[in-house]
N, CA, C and O atoms as a GROMACS GRO file, in nm:
protein
  328
    1MET      N    1  12.218  -6.180   3.434
    1MET     CA    2  12.214  -6.172   3.494
    1MET      C    3  12.157  -6.019   3.541
    1MET      O    4  12.058  -5.979   3.602
    2LEU      N    5  12.336  -5.927   3.446
    2LEU     CA    6  12.290  -5.772   3.566
    2LEU      C    7  12.127  -5.728   3.470
    2LEU      O    8  12.129  -5.606   3.455
    3ALA      N    9  12.022  -5.778   3.416
    3ALA     CA   10  11.912  -5.738   3.376
    3ALA      C   11  11.829  -5.772   3.475
    3ALA      O   12  11.723  -5.709   3.470
    4LEU      N   13  11.836  -5.844   3.556
    4LEU     CA   14  11.768  -5.957   3.622
    4LEU      C   15  11.820  -5.812   3.770
    4LEU      O   16  11.735  -5.773   3.849
    5TRP      N   17  11.913  -5.779   3.772
    5TRP     CA   18  11.983  -5.728   3.906
    5TRP      C   19  11.970  -5.571   3.892
    5TRP      O   20  11.982  -5.503   3.994
    6THR      N   21  11.949  -5.517   3.783
    6THR     CA   22  11.880  -5.350   3.722
    6THR      C   23  11.715  -5.377   3.713
    6THR      O   24  11.657  -5.269   3.714
    7HIS      N   25  11.615  -5.501   3.704
    7HIS     CA   26  11.465  -5.529   3.764
    7HIS      C   27  11.486  -5.442   3.889
    7HIS      O   28  11.427  -5.335   3.900
    8ASP      N   29  11.576  -5.491   3.990
    8ASP     CA   30  11.606  -5.504   4.134
    8ASP      C   31  11.581  -5.368   4.208
    8ASP      O   32  11.503  -5.322   4.292
    9LEU      N   33  11.685  -5.330   4.134
    9LEU     CA   34  11.719  -5.214   4.187
    9LEU      C   35  11.629  -5.114   4.128
    9LEU      O   36  11.586  -5.039   4.216
   10GLU      N   37  11.572  -5.078   3.976
   10GLU     CA   38  11.381  -5.014   3.985
   10GLU      C   39  11.374  -5.072   4.076
   10GLU      O   40  11.474  -5.058   4.147
   11SER      N   41  11.265  -5.167   4.134
   11SER     CA   42  11.186  -5.202   4.194
   11SER      C   43  11.184  -5.129   4.334
   11SER      O   44  11.094  -5.082   4.405
   12MET      N   45  11.319  -5.142   4.344
   12MET     CA   46  11.337  -5.111   4.517
   12MET      C   47  11.343  -4.902   4.508
   12MET      O   48  11.296  -4.821   4.587
   13GLU      N   49  11.417  -4.880   4.387
   13GLU     CA   50  11.401  -4.736   4.392
   13GLU      C   51  11.208  -4.737   4.349
   13GLU      O   52  11.184  -4.622   4.312
   14ALA      N   53  11.134  -4.785   4.346
   14ALA     CA   54  11.006  -4.747   4.353
   14ALA      C   55  10.959  -4.755   4.442
   14ALA      O   56  10.860  -4.684   4.464
   15ILE      N   57  11.021  -4.875   4.566
   15ILE     CA   58  10.944  -4.935   4.713
   15ILE      C   59  11.000  -4.728   4.757
   15ILE      O   60  10.894  -4.672   4.788
   16SER      N   61  11.074  -4.663   4.762
   16SER     CA   62  11.161  -4.573   4.814
   16SER      C   63  11.076  -4.486   4.744
   16SER      O   64  11.031  -4.490   4.859
   17GLN      N   65  11.044  -4.451   4.712
   17GLN     CA   66  10.986  -4.302   4.590
   17GLN      C   67  10.849  -4.300   4.632
   17GLN      O   68  10.774  -4.209   4.596
   18ASP      N   69  10.791  -4.449   4.749
   18ASP     CA   70  10.602  -4.406   4.731
   18ASP      C   71  10.588  -4.450   4.930
   18ASP      O   72  10.596  -4.559   4.987
   19ASP      N   73  10.571  -4.334   4.975
   19ASP     CA   74  10.529  -4.310   5.124
   19ASP      C   75  10.555  -4.418   5.233
   19ASP      O   76  10.627  -4.445   5.329
   20GLU      N   77  10.385  -4.490   5.109
   20GLU     CA   78  10.312  -4.555   5.211
   20GLU      C   79  10.363  -4.688   5.196
   20GLU      O   80  10.370  -4.765   5.292
   21THR      N   81  10.401  -4.724   5.064
   21THR     CA   82  10.453  -4.849   5.038
   21THR      C   83  10.651  -4.907   5.168
   21THR      O   84  10.714  -4.998   5.222
   22ARG      N   85  10.646  -4.788   5.143
   22ARG     CA   86  10.771  -4.758   5.180
   22ARG      C   87  10.781  -4.788   5.333
   22ARG      O   88  10.875  -4.858   5.372
   23ARG      N   89  10.690  -4.738   5.424
   23ARG     CA   90  10.659  -4.723   5.556
   23ARG      C   91  10.575  -4.866   5.581
   23ARG      O   92  10.564  -4.912   5.694
   24LEU      N   93  10.522  -4.927   5.473
   24LEU     CA   94  10.458  -5.063   5.552
   24LEU      C   95  10.562  -5.134   5.555
   24LEU      O   96  10.589  -5.169   5.670
   25LEU      N   97  10.672  -5.190   5.437
   25LEU     CA   98  10.747  -5.252   5.429
   25LEU      C   99  10.858  -5.175   5.470
   25LEU      O  100  10.927  -5.136   5.376
   26LEU      N  101  10.910  -5.132   5.617
   26LEU     CA  102  10.945  -5.135   5.683
   26LEU      C  103  10.900  -5.161   5.793
   26LEU      O  104  10.965  -5.235   5.867
   27ARG      N  105  10.772  -5.104   5.836
   27ARG     CA  106  10.711  -5.183   5.940
   27ARG      C  107  10.790  -5.341   5.943
   27ARG      O  108  10.868  -5.393   6.023
   28MET      N  109  10.735  -5.382   5.828
   28MET     CA  110  10.726  -5.560   5.833
   28MET      C  111  10.812  -5.618   5.818
   28MET      O  112  10.807  -5.740   5.837
   29ALA      N  113  10.965  -5.535   5.766
   29ALA     CA  114  11.095  -5.541   5.811
   29ALA      C  115  11.094  -5.594   5.976
   29ALA      O  116  11.063  -5.700   6.031
   30SER      N  117  11.142  -5.464   6.020
   30SER     CA  118  11.152  -5.395   6.180
   30SER      C  119  11.004  -5.607   6.164
   30SER      O  120  11.028  -5.706   6.093
   31LEU      N  121  10.940  -5.597   6.213
   31LEU     CA  122  10.798  -5.694   6.276
   31LEU      C  123  10.932  -5.790   6.238
   31LEU      O  124  11.012  -5.805   6.331
   32SER      N  125  10.965  -5.860   6.097
   32SER     CA  126  10.954  -6.048   6.058
   32SER      C  127  11.123  -5.976   6.148
   32SER      O  128  11.209  -6.013   6.068
   33GLN      N  129  11.204  -5.892   6.274
   33GLN     CA  130  11.336  -5.920   6.189
   33GLN      C  131  11.308  -5.965   6.368
   33GLN      O  132  11.382  -6.050   6.418
   34ALA      N  133  11.203  -5.901   6.450
   34ALA     CA  134  11.156  -5.909   6.557
   34ALA      C  135  11.084  -6.070   6.641
   34ALA      O  136  11.081  -6.126   6.751
   35GLY      N  137  11.039  -6.086   6.504
   35GLY     CA  138  10.950  -6.247   6.512
   35GLY      C  139  10.852  -6.218   6.568
   35GLY      O  140  10.826  -6.260   6.681
   36ARG      N  141  10.764  -6.129   6.489
   36ARG     CA  142  10.602  -6.077   6.511
   36ARG      C  143  10.541  -6.003   6.388
   36ARG      O  144  10.493  -5.890   6.395
   37LEU      N  145  10.546  -6.062   6.301
   37LEU     CA  146  10.507  -6.031   6.171
   37LEU      C  147  10.385  -6.069   6.161
   37LEU      O  148  10.300  -6.000   6.104
   38LYS      N  149  10.349  -6.227   6.236
   38LYS     CA  150  10.275  -6.316   6.217
   38LYS      C  151  10.131  -6.282   6.285
   38LYS      O  152  10.045  -6.367   6.260
   39PRO      N  153  10.080  -6.153   6.381
   39PRO     CA  154   9.996  -6.106   6.391
   39PRO      C  155   9.943  -5.968   6.320
   39PRO      O  156   9.828  -5.926   6.333
   40LEU      N  157  10.052  -5.900   6.237
   40LEU     CA  158   9.918  -5.865   6.143
   40LEU      C  159   9.952  -5.901   5.998
   40LEU      O  160   9.923  -5.834   5.899
   41ILE      N  161  10.021  -6.023   6.000
   41ILE     CA  162   9.923  -6.087   5.795
   41ILE      C  163   9.810  -6.165   5.882
   41ILE      O  164   9.735  -6.238   5.818
   42ARG      N  165   9.796  -6.157   5.995
   42ARG     CA  166   9.634  -6.238   6.008
   42ARG      C  167   9.561  -6.166   6.062
   42ARG      O  168   9.454  -6.214   6.099
   43GLU      N  169   9.589  -6.026   6.085
   43GLU     CA  170   9.510  -5.876   6.081
   43GLU      C  171   9.460  -5.876   5.944
   43GLU      O  172   9.348  -5.911   5.905
   44LEU      N  173   9.613  -5.808   5.842
   44LEU     CA  174   9.564  -5.822   5.729
   44LEU      C  175   9.514  -5.887   5.616
   44LEU      O  176   9.505  -5.838   5.504
   45GLU      N  177   9.463  -6.075   5.671
   45GLU     CA  178   9.384  -6.171   5.608
   45GLU      C  179   9.259  -6.113   5.663
   45GLU      O  180   9.230  -6.045   5.565
   46ALA      N  181   9.170  -6.091   5.743
   46ALA     CA  182   9.099  -5.977   5.795
   46ALA      C  183   9.041  -5.898   5.735
   46ALA      O  184   8.932  -5.925   5.684
   47ASP      N  185   9.084  -5.810   5.726
   47ASP     CA  186   9.052  -5.658   5.667
   47ASP      C  187   8.993  -5.664   5.595
   47ASP      O  188   9.048  -5.672   5.486
   48GLU      N  189   8.800  -5.666   5.597
   48GLU     CA  190   8.764  -5.680   5.459
   48GLU      C  191   8.759  -5.515   5.356
   48GLU      O  192   8.662  -5.497   5.284
   49ASP      N  193   8.859  -5.420   5.362
   49ASP     CA  194   8.862  -5.326   5.335
   49ASP      C  195   8.960  -5.347   5.208
   49ASP      O  196   8.960  -5.283   5.103
   50LEU      N  197   9.019  -5.425   5.238
   50LEU     CA  198   9.119  -5.457   5.188
   50LEU      C  199   9.075  -5.559   5.056
   50LEU      O  200   9.003  -5.653   5.088
   51ASP      N  201   9.117  -5.544   4.891
   51ASP     CA  202   9.089  -5.634   4.819
   51ASP      C  203   9.181  -5.758   4.790
   51ASP      O  204   9.300  -5.747   4.818
   52GLU      N  205   9.148  -5.843   4.752
   52GLU     CA  206   9.240  -5.993   4.754
   52GLU      C  207   9.369  -5.974   4.704
   52GLU      O  208   9.467  -6.021   4.761
   53GLN      N  209   9.375  -5.906   4.598
   53GLN     CA  210   9.484  -5.880   4.478
   53GLN      C  211   9.594  -5.840   4.627
   53GLN      O  212   9.690  -5.917   4.640
   54THR      N  213   9.580  -5.729   4.730
   54THR     CA  214   9.638  -5.665   4.778
   54THR      C  215   9.671  -5.720   4.913
   54THR      O  216   9.769  -5.704   4.986
   55ARG      N  217   9.557  -5.792   4.925
   55ARG     CA  218   9.617  -5.881   5.041
   55ARG      C  219   9.716  -5.978   5.024
   55ARG      O  220   9.804  -6.023   5.097
   56GLY      N  221   9.666  -6.007   4.871
   56GLY     CA  222   9.743  -6.124   4.847
   56GLY      C  223   9.933  -6.041   4.835
   56GLY      O  224  10.028  -6.068   4.909
   57THR      N  225   9.933  -5.989   4.773
   57THR     CA  226  10.075  -5.930   4.747
   57THR      C  227  10.163  -5.852   4.901
   57THR      O  228  10.281  -5.827   4.924
   58ILE      N  229  10.054  -5.837   4.971
   58ILE     CA  230  10.160  -5.803   5.099
   58ILE      C  231  10.155  -5.925   5.211
   58ILE      O  232  10.224  -5.914   5.313
   59THR      N  233  10.070  -6.044   5.190
   59THR     CA  234  10.107  -6.168   5.249
   59THR      C  235  10.248  -6.227   5.205
   59THR      O  236  10.343  -6.270   5.270
   60GLU      N  237  10.217  -6.211   5.025
   60GLU     CA  238  10.343  -6.295   5.015
   60GLU      C  239  10.486  -6.210   5.068
   60GLU      O  240  10.566  -6.289   5.119
   61LEU      N  241  10.532  -6.072   5.066
   61LEU     CA  242  10.536  -5.983   5.067
   61LEU      C  243  10.662  -6.035   5.213
   61LEU      O  244  10.785  -6.047   5.216
   62ALA      N  245  10.554  -6.052   5.317
   62ALA     CA  246  10.569  -6.029   5.476
   62ALA      C  247  10.650  -6.167   5.432
   62ALA      O  248  10.767  -6.165   5.470
   63SER      N  249  10.594  -6.342   5.327
   63SER     CA  250  10.640  -6.434   5.407
   63SER      C  251  10.831  -6.477   5.392
   63SER      O  252  10.890  -6.562   5.458
   64ASP      N  253  10.916  -6.351   5.240
   64ASP     CA  254  10.984  -6.350   5.258
   64ASP      C  255  11.074  -6.281   5.356
   64ASP      O  256  11.089  -6.166   5.315
   65PRO      N  257  11.122  -6.294   5.434
   65PRO     CA  258  11.228  -6.201   5.537
   65PRO      C  259  11.289  -6.172   5.457
   65PRO      O  260  11.284  -6.051   5.433
   66THR      N  261  11.396  -6.268   5.355
   66THR     CA  262  11.473  -6.239   5.282
   66THR      C  263  11.472  -6.092   5.157
   66THR      O  264  11.563  -6.010   5.144
   67PHE      N  265  11.368  -6.094   5.095
   67PHE     CA  266  11.301  -5.969   5.052
   67PHE      C  267  11.274  -5.832   5.132
   67PHE      O  268  11.296  -5.718   5.091
   68LEU      N  269  11.213  -5.879   5.282
   68LEU     CA  270  11.236  -5.774   5.343
   68LEU      C  271  11.270  -5.736   5.468
   68LEU      O  272  11.214  -5.692   5.569
   69ALA      N  273  11.472  -5.790   5.399
   69ALA     CA  274  11.590  -5.805   5.500
   69ALA      C  275  11.674  -5.655   5.405
   69ALA      O  276  11.724  -5.553   5.453
   70ALA      N  277  11.661  -5.704   5.239
   70ALA     CA  278  11.701  -5.695   5.157
   70ALA      C  279  11.637  -5.513   5.091
   70ALA      O  280  11.717  -5.444   5.027
   71VAL      N  281  11.493  -5.462   5.119
   71VAL     CA  282  11.424  -5.351   5.094
   71VAL      C  283  11.488  -5.238   5.230
   71VAL      O  284  11.559  -5.141   5.201
   72GLU      N  285  11.450  -5.270   5.371
   72GLU     CA  286  11.522  -5.240   5.451
   72GLU      C  287  11.662  -5.207   5.449
   72GLU      O  288  11.702  -5.116   5.520
   73ASP      N  289  11.719  -5.254   5.396
   73ASP     CA  290  11.890  -5.220   5.368
   73ASP      C  291  11.878  -5.106   5.327
   73ASP      O  292  11.865  -5.002   5.392
   74TYR      N  293  11.885  -5.128   5.179
   74TYR     CA  294  11.814  -5.026   5.060
   74TYR      C  295  11.775  -4.908   5.084
   74TYR      O  296  11.852  -4.821   5.044
   75LEU      N  297  11.610  -4.850   5.176
   75LEU     CA  298  11.582  -4.800   5.183
   75LEU      C  299  11.702  -4.718   5.329
   75LEU      O  300  11.727  -4.599   5.341
   76VAL      N  301  11.745  -4.820   5.408
   76VAL     CA  302  11.866  -4.682   5.474
   76VAL      C  303  11.919  -4.685   5.458
   76VAL      O  304  11.980  -4.660   5.563
   77ARG      N  305  12.025  -4.709   5.346
   77ARG     CA  306  12.129  -4.726   5.250
   77ARG      C  307  12.094  -4.572   5.202
   77ARG      O  308  12.143  -4.482   5.271
   78THR      N  309  11.996  -4.528   5.062
   78THR     CA  310  11.981  -4.491   5.054
   78THR      C  311  11.880  -4.334   5.083
   78THR      O  312  11.845  -4.244   5.006
   79HIS      N  313  11.860  -4.356   5.212
   79HIS     CA  314  11.788  -4.267   5.267
   79HIS      C  315  11.786  -4.122   5.254
   79HIS      O  316  11.695  -4.048   5.219
   80TYR      N  317  11.946  -4.091   5.304
   80TYR     CA  318  12.052  -3.946   5.276
   80TYR      C  319  12.056  -3.926   5.128
   80TYR      O  320  12.096  -3.816   5.090
   81PHE      N  321  12.019  -4.016   5.035
   81PHE     CA  322  12.024  -3.984   4.916
   81PHE      C  323  11.909  -3.898   4.809
   81PHE      O  324  11.917  -3.847   4.698
   82HIS      N  325  11.757  -3.921   4.956
   82HIS     CA  326  11.664  -3.890   4.850
   82HIS      C  327  11.622  -3.747   4.906
   82HIS      O  328  11.539  -3.679   4.844
   0.00000   0.00000   0.00000
């Protein structure tokens, strides 16, 4: 159980260190809370500049409101330490 928690913490920290990823996930979390994430997902699915793997990963993350809420919480709480 501790190993899983540590992996999650490492993932959250990696997200916090990447500006583009952090901004994207915070925007997705905000849209998810407002119930407005579906248009973004449709837009990403239609974006021909994205490769299939990136598109699939973003769609998967966007489909998990619990993950988005956890990422937002972590990023907001740790913002002052970075």
